[in-house]
C-alpha positions in Angstrom: 0.0 0.0 0.0 1.4 3.4 -1.0 1.3 6.4 1.2 -0.3 9.4 -0.4 -0.1 12.7 1.4 -2.4 15.5 0.1 -1.0 18.9 1.3 -3.6 21.7 1.0 -2.2 25.2 1.5 -4.5 27.5 -0.4 -7.5 29.3 0.9 -11.0 27.8 0.4 -12.3 31.3 -0.2 -12.3 32.5 -3.8 -10.9 29.3 -5.3 -12.1 25.7 -5.8 -8.6 24.3 -5.2 -9.0 23.5 -1.5 -12.4 21.9 -1.9 -11.2 19.9 -4.9 -8.1 18.7 -3.1 -10.2 17.5 -0.2 -12.6 15.7 -2.4 -9.8 14.2 -4.3 -8.4 12.9 -1.1 -11.5 10.9 -0.6 -11.2 9.5 -4.2 -7.6 8.4 -3.5 -8.9 6.0 -0.9 -10.5 3.9 -3.7 -7.1 2.9 -4.8 -4.6 0.9 -2.8 -3.5 4.0 -0.9 -3.1 5.1 2.7 -4.2 8.7 2.4 -3.2 11.5 4.7 -4.8 14.9 4.4 -2.8 17.8 5.7 -4.1 21.4 5.9 -1.6 24.3 6.3 -1.4 28.0 5.7 -4.8 29.5 4.7 -6.4 26.1 4.1 -6.7 26.0 7.9 -9.7 28.3 7.6 -11.6 25.4 5.9 -11.6 23.6 9.3 -14.0 26.1 10.8 -17.3 24.3 11.2 -19.1 27.6 11.3 -18.1 28.5 7.8 -21.2 28.1 5.6 -20.6 26.0 2.4 -21.9 29.0 0.3 -18.8 31.0 1.5 -16.4 28.4 0.2 -15.7 28.2 -3.5 -16.3 24.6 -4.5 -18.9 23.9 -1.9 -19.0 21.9 1.3 -15.5 21.0 2.7 -16.9 19.4 5.8 -18.2 16.3 3.9 -14.7 15.2 2.8 -13.5 15.6 6.4 -16.3 13.5 7.7 -15.8 10.9 5.0 -12.1 10.6 5.6 -12.7 10.3 9.4 -15.3 7.5 8.8 -12.8 5.7 6.6 -10.1 6.0 9.3 -7.7 8.1 7.2 -5.5 10.4 9.2 -6.0 14.1 8.9 -3.7 16.9 10.2 -3.5 20.6 10.6 -0.1 22.3 10.8 0.3 23.7 14.3 2.2 26.8 13.2 -0.5 27.7 10.7 -3.2 27.2 13.3 -1.4 29.4 15.8 -0.7 32.1 13.2 -4.4 32.3 12.4 -5.7 31.9 16.0 -7.6 28.7 15.1 -7.9 26.6 18.2 -10.7 24.1 17.6 -10.4 21.2 15.2 -13.0 18.9 13.8 -13.1 15.4 15.2 -10.4 13.3 13.6 -8.1 16.2 12.7 -4.8 16.3 14.7 -2.3 19.0 15.1 1.1 18.4 13.6 4.3 20.4 14.1 6.0 21.7 10.9 9.1 19.6 11.6 7.0 16.4 12.0 5.1 17.4 8.8 8.4 17.6 6.9 9.3 14.1 8.1 5.9 12.9 7.1 6.2 14.3 3.6 9.7 12.8 3.2 8.3 9.4 4.2 5.3 9.6 1.8 5.4 7.7 -1.5 3.5 10.5 -3.2 2.9 14.1 -2.1 0.1 16.0 -3.9 0.5 19.7 -3.2 -2.5 22.0 -3.6 
């Protein structure tokens, strides 16, 4: 089984990239892949459950998070990005990861899909 890490850095506002990356993460689970979703930089704002889907280009980003959680796929939010944006609460199943640990995770991944 290959390890695929999807690294989402762009904002979910004004662009479909973050929403598409998250949906694509779910699609990757259909292959023989261990999928890891990582949100960093402005993608962190997509974790806010109070954000209405209409505010996010590309639609509801909570559904992919819920689906990945149900499938038991790990999800992470970069600690430094969370702290810089004063985001404290994370959805169930999303863990904080320090930048140094994220770098090690990326190095250990078979495939990294940056968004």
